N, C-alpha and C positions, 0 to 999 in steps of 0.2 A: 593419376588415377588410369591403370592398365587402358590400354584401348580394346576392352573386352564387349563383346555382342552379349545382352542377357536375354536369355529365353524367357519370355514370360506366357504362361497361359491362362487364357478369361475364360473364366468358370460360370455355366448356368448355375440356377439357385440351388436344385435338391444335390448334385453331384459335387459341386462348389461347396457347400456346408460339411459335407463329409469329409472333403479334403481338408479342410480348415480345424474339421473336429480332431482329425489324424495328426496333423502336423503340431498340434496345440498342447498335445501331448508330450513336445519337446521342451515346452518351456516352464521349467520347475518354479520361475518367479512371478508366473502368474498364478495367485491365488486361487482364481476359481475360472477354471477353463470352461469355453463356450462347448456346449453342444451341436450336434448339427440341428438337433430339433429347436434349439432357443435361436441358432441362426435364421432359419427357415420362417419362424414366428416374427423375428424382428422385420427381413426383409421382404417376406411376401406381402405384394399389392403396392409396392413403390419402388422406384427408381433406385436399382443401386447396382455396385460393380465387386468383383470378387477376382482376386488376380494371385497368382503363385508363380514366385521367380522358381525356375528349375537349374540344376546344378550335375554335373557327371557326378557318380559315385565316388568314393574315396579312392584313391590310387592302390591302395593295397589289397582290392577286391580285382583282381586281374581279368583280362577279358569280357569285362563287363561295362556296356556303352550303355546302359540305362542312364535316364535324367530322374532326379529325385527332388522332390520339394525341398526348399531351403530357407524361403522367407514367403509370406504373404501378407495380405492388405485388403482389407473389406471397407467399403463406404456406403452410404447412401444419400438420398437427399432428406432433408430437414426443412420443415415448417415450421411457420410461426403459431399454426393451429393445428400442432400434435395430438390426437387423441389415445395414443400409446403412453399407459401411466407411467412406463420408464423412460419415455422421452419427453414427456410435459416438464418433469423440474428441470432438465438439459436446456430447453428453449427456453424456460423462465430466467435460468441464469445467463444464457448467453444473449438473450434481449438486451440486457443492460450495457453489450459491447458492439454487438452487431446489429446491422439493421435486416431486417427480414421482409421489409418491404418491398412488395415489388421485385425482389431479387430472388435468384436461387443460391441456396446455400447448401454446398455438399458437405456431410459429415463424415471423416475419417474415422470410423469406427474402432477396429481392430487390426492390429499388426506387429511383425516382428520378424527377426534372422535367427535363424539355430546356430548355436556358439561357435561351431567349427566355422561357420561361412560368415562371419560377422567380418567388417573392415574391407568389404570386397565390391561393396557397391549395390549391394542387392535391393537394399531399402530406399536407397536414391532412386533406382530404376523403377522401383514399385511406385515410389510417390509421383516421379516424373510422369509416368504412365497414367496414374491417377488423374494428376492435372489435366495431361492432355487430353482424356475421356470428358473430363467434368467440364473443361473448354468447347469440346466440342459438342456438348449436350446442353450448353446454354448457361450453364453456372457462373456465379461472378467470385463466388468466394469458397473457399475450403478450410473447414474449421476442424479441430481436433482436441481432445481432452487427455492428460495425463497424470501422474501423480510425481508430487515434487521428489519423492524417493527413487524416480526411475530417472537417473543424472546422465544416463548413455542416450534414452530417449530424447529428454530434453538436450541434449549437445547435436544429435542428430537433426531434430527441428530447428535448430538454430542455425546449422550449416544450410539447411534446403529455406532459409530465409521466412520462416513461420515467425510471426510476432506474437508475444505474451500481451492477451489482450485482458486478461481477467485470474483472479487467485482466489481461491476460497479455503481459508484456513481452518485445518482439523485442530480444534482446539486442545486436544489431548496429545496429538502427537504429529509434529510439523512435517514429518515426510510423509504421511498421509493426507496431505491438504491436496487440493485439485489444483492444478494449472490448465487454463484455457490459452488454446494459441490459434492462430489464423492467418490465413494468406489470402490477399486479393490474386485473381487469375486473368490473364488477357493474353493477346497475341507476345507481349513481350515478355510475359512468364516463360513461354513455351522457348522465346531464342535464346534464352540463359540455361536451358537444359544442357547437360552433359553427357546423359549413357546413351549409349547405343543399343537399341531394342529389337528383337523380333519378338512379335504379339500373335500368336495364334488362338483360336477359339477350342478348346479343349472337347473332344469327342466324348 
């Protein structure tokens, strides 16, 4: 991996939700992209983290030293006693494979890297920063859900040493089946991180 320092911005809720809504427009593979209002409703009143990885504008735009968002990652706490009707089924499914009792579980909710910037370590840098933040805030495990058809995402999570803990088959389309992955985090996890990162609070 190139010796590159990734520039990551950490956002507060409302400006972060707007940034995520903007960047998700670049992901045509997302059948239903999140709106800022949806993100704010999900994250309000709970511990959460919104991160965006920044990169210079493409080389063909001369004399422009701006940084643009090229990857993002959003996550939040997840508890056994969720009252959000959108999260209750998720917890019910995860409870088969993850021990929620007296433990803090962090749910890596949404994220991705724009096509031209894939393969440059942005997603790994965001994931490692998310793990570092989660560890600092007392979480013992990070969990994520994806679909069977997202082969690149599954491969990225495998490289990041996430374990498959569950599988929910879609009876009509195997590629639409849900895959649940998880990773326990601790000091040893942080020692295995590979990316160099500069993290700033977005203004």
